[in-house]
C-alpha positions, 0 to 999 in steps of 0.5 A, a space after each residue: 200320245 205324241 206331243 210333237 209334229 213330224 215334217 220333212 224337208 226344209 223348215 224356216 230356221 232349220 239350218 240355224 236350229 240344227 247348228 245351234 243344237 250341235 254347237 251348244 251340245 258338243 261344246 258343253 259335253 265334248 269340248 268341241 270349239 267354233 271349228 265344229 259349229 262352223 263345219 256343221 253350218 257349212 255342210 248343212 247349208 251346202 246340203 240344203 242348197 242341193 237338196 233332192 227329194 229323190 235321194 235326200 230327206 230331213 225330218 224335223 220334230 217340232 213342239 209348239 212350232 219350235 224344232 226340237 229334233 231332226 235326222 237327215 239322210 244325205 244321198 249324195 255320197 258319191 257312191 251308188 247305193 250308199 247314204 249318209 245319216 247325218 245331224 241326228 239330234 233331240 233336245 231334252 224335251 224329246 229325249 226318252 219319249 220314243 222320238 229318237 226311235 221314230 226318227 230312226 225308223 223313218 230314216 231307215 225306211 226312206 233308205 230302203 224305199 229309195 234303194 240304198 244298200 248301205 247307210 253310214 254315220 260318223 260319230 264319236 266314242 262315248 255317245 252310248 245312248 245314240 250308239 244303242 239306238 244305232 245298233 238297234 237299227 242294224 248299224 255296226 262299228 266298221 272303223 275307229 281311230 283317233 282323229 281331229 276332224 271335229 276340231 279336237 282330238 278324240 276317238 272317231 267312229 264310223 258305223 254302217 248298216 246293210 239294208 
């Protein structure tokens, strides 16, 4: 039995909660810095301000009214037929419950319904549980390089799924 609620679109606190989770998690586990958290906040705010239900969707999982997980499909990539999977997270409350699978199913079904041909995501090497889930849904590693786009030097990866 599920102990969370699923909703789509904007919820009050969404920008803050996604930013908070990413900031806390990646600073603690990956030594990212304020640059990363500010970038998440900036890009997420820009996304919410241009949100278009025809090509975009954000799903939130809430427990007792608190956002404990989310995933986003951003259709404004500038390339026809291409979507960007972004801001996927689960708190410890939901890890291991199947909630990540449900979010991935919802996101990929949305992409198919909207006629996207490809979906990509950017991540970093070492997030093995997430990588396993991505690969389960058809994502394949298409590019890997050492970079600093997140404010620290690490192995950046791009995964892509064909629909």
